[in-house]
C-alpha positions in Angstrom: 0.0 0.0 0.0 1.8 3.2 -1.2 2.0 6.0 1.3 2.4 9.7 0.3 3.0 12.9 2.2 0.1 15.4 2.4 1.2 19.0 1.8 -0.7 22.3 2.4 -0.8 25.3 0.1 2.5 26.6 1.3 4.3 23.3 0.6 4.6 22.1 4.2 4.1 18.4 5.1 1.0 18.1 7.2 0.6 14.4 7.4 0.6 11.1 5.5 -2.0 9.3 3.4 -2.1 5.6 2.5 -3.4 5.0 -1.0 -5.4 2.0 -2.1 -3.5 -0.8 -3.9 -6.5 -1.4 -6.1 -6.3 2.1 -7.6 -2.8 3.5 -7.1 -0.6 0.4 -7.2 -1.9 -1.7 -10.1 0.3 -3.1 -12.8 0.6 -0.4 -15.4 -0.9 -1.6 -18.7 0.7 0.7 -21.4 -1.3 -0.9 -24.2 -4.7 -0.2 -22.6 -3.6 3.4 -21.7 -2.7 4.0 -25.3 -6.1 2.7 -26.4 -7.8 5.1 -24.0 -5.7 8.1 -25.1 -6.4 7.4 -28.8 -10.1 7.0 -28.0 -10.2 10.3 -26.1 -8.5 12.2 -28.9 -10.7 10.6 -31.6 -13.8 11.6 -29.6 -12.6 15.2 -29.5 -12.4 15.5 -33.3 -15.2 17.7 -34.8 -15.1 15.9 -38.1 -16.3 19.0 -40.0 -13.7 18.9 -42.8 -15.2 19.1 -46.2 -13.8 19.7 -49.8 -15.5 19.5 -53.2 -15.4 16.5 -55.5 -15.6 16.9 -59.3 -19.4 16.6 -59.1 -19.6 19.6 -56.8 -17.2 22.0 -58.4 -18.9 24.6 -60.5 -18.3 24.7 -64.3 -16.9 22.0 -66.5 -20.2 21.1 -68.3 -18.7 21.4 -71.8 -16.1 19.0 -73.2 -13.0 21.2 -73.5 -12.1 19.9 -77.0 -13.2 17.1 -79.3 -12.2 13.6 -78.6 -9.8 12.9 -81.4 -7.5 14.7 -83.8 -6.2 17.6 -81.6 -3.0 16.0 -80.4 -4.1 16.5 -76.8 -5.0 13.8 -74.4 -8.7 13.2 -74.3 -10.5 15.3 -71.7 -14.2 15.3 -70.6 -14.3 18.2 -68.2 -12.1 21.1 -67.1 -13.2 20.3 -63.5 -11.6 16.8 -63.5 -9.0 16.4 -60.6 -6.0 16.9 -62.8 -7.1 20.3 -63.9 -6.5 23.6 -62.0 -9.6 24.4 -60.0 -10.7 20.8 -60.5 -12.4 18.6 -57.9 -10.5 16.7 -55.2 -10.0 13.0 -55.5 -11.4 11.1 -52.5 -12.4 14.4 -50.9 -12.7 14.4 -47.1 -16.3 14.8 -46.0 -18.0 15.4 -42.6 -17.9 12.2 -40.5 -18.1 11.1 -36.9 -14.8 9.9 -35.5 -16.1 9.0 -32.1 -16.3 5.5 -30.8 -16.8 3.9 -27.4 -14.4 1.7 -25.3 -15.4 -1.0 -23.0 -16.1 0.3 -19.5 -13.7 -2.3 -18.0 -10.9 -1.1 -20.4 -11.5 2.5 -19.4 -11.2 1.7 -15.7 -8.0 -0.3 -16.2 -6.5 2.5 -18.3 -7.4 5.1 -15.6 -6.0 3.0 -12.8 -2.8 2.4 -14.8 -2.4 6.1 -15.3 -2.8 6.9 -11.6 -0.4 4.1 -10.6 2.1 5.3 -13.1 2.1 8.8 -11.6 2.6 7.3 -8.1 5.5 5.1 -9.4 7.2 8.1 -11.1 6.6 10.3 -8.0 4.6 12.8 -10.1 1.5 12.7 -7.8 1.1 15.2 -5.1 -1.6 15.1 -2.5 -2.8 18.5 -1.4 -4.5 18.9 2.0 -7.0 21.4 0.7 -7.4 24.1 -2.0 -9.4 26.9 -0.3 -10.0 30.2 -2.0 -12.3 33.0 -0.8 -12.3 34.7 -4.2 -10.9 34.4 -7.7 -7.1 34.5 -7.2 -4.8 33.2 -9.9 -1.8 34.4 -8.0 -2.7 32.3 -4.9 -3.0 29.1 -7.0 0.2 29.9 -8.9 2.1 30.4 -5.6 0.6 27.2 -4.3 1.8 25.2 -7.3 5.2 26.7 -7.1 5.4 25.9 -3.3 4.5 22.3 -3.7 6.9 21.8 -6.6 4.4 21.2 -9.4 5.8 21.1 -12.9 4.6 23.2 -15.8 1.8 21.0 -17.0 -0.4 20.2 -14.0 -3.8 18.6 -13.5 -5.5 19.5 -10.3 -8.3 17.1 -9.2 -10.9 18.7 -7.0 -13.5 16.8 -4.8 -16.3 19.1 -6.0 -17.0 22.0 -8.4 -15.4 25.1 -6.8 -16.0 28.1 -9.0 -13.2 30.1 -7.3 -10.7 27.4 -7.8 -11.7 26.4 -11.3 -11.6 29.9 -12.7 -8.3 30.7 -10.9 -6.7 27.5 -12.2 -7.9 28.2 -15.7 -5.9 31.4 -16.0 -2.6 29.6 -15.5 -0.9 28.3 -18.6 -0.5 24.6 -18.5 -2.8 24.1 -15.6 -6.1 22.3 -15.7 -8.8 21.6 -13.2 -10.9 18.4 -13.0 -13.4 16.7 -10.7 -13.5 13.1 -9.7 -16.3 12.4 -12.1 -14.5 14.1 -15.0 -11.0 12.8 -14.8 -9.8 10.8 -17.8 -6.6 8.9 -18.8 -5.5 11.4 -21.4 -5.5 14.4 -19.0 -3.6 12.3 -16.4 -1.0 11.1 -18.9 -0.7 14.5 -20.5 0.1 16.2 -17.2 3.7 16.4 -15.9 2.3 16.6 -12.3 -0.9 15.3 -10.9 -2.2 17.2 -7.9 -5.1 15.6 -6.1 -6.9 17.2 -3.1 -7.0 14.9 -0.1 -10.8 14.6 -0.1 -10.8 13.7 -3.8 -8.4 10.8 -3.2 -11.0 9.1 -1.0 -13.7 9.7 -3.6 -11.5 8.2 -6.4 -10.9 5.1 -4.3 -14.6 4.7 -3.5 -15.5 4.9 -7.2 -12.6 2.9 -8.8 -11.5 0.4 -6.1 
């Protein structure tokens, strides 16, 4: 059972916390993590790309020259793909790139990502993140004090408007809740910061 120090907003150790082996100490499955990341990125695609095929480009109704006797290659339309301003061959059209992963696979991927952060010592447990108002400076000073790297994901136990909007103003920082964390955000972050109360909630959901 891994044990981590709990720090406050000034970077001081204020205790210890034991993490569940079922969530934070599983065998890291890199293949499943890759599947989850690819799935997440695919689901983010808008799929609105669209170009014109030769049937959609305006013009080209008349045959440019007669079939034989000109010395030119035979041509049927000036809007064929080989012509300037012609249509696009196999033109990309709007499509849905999203697909679903098995729930069990998603859980294994998330646990693997969390366990990997513990193994690489890139997980920091924060005692609490309390703000009385919107204050980007307070959060920035906190991240600096606890030794967080440039790209950081902060997991909150509940939706805190002050914290979320303050974190949002910091380049490379992102806020999430227990019910919104995903494998991609965890893997993409250099440092994972989880508020102490959120750790227990994660263990209750995923253990």
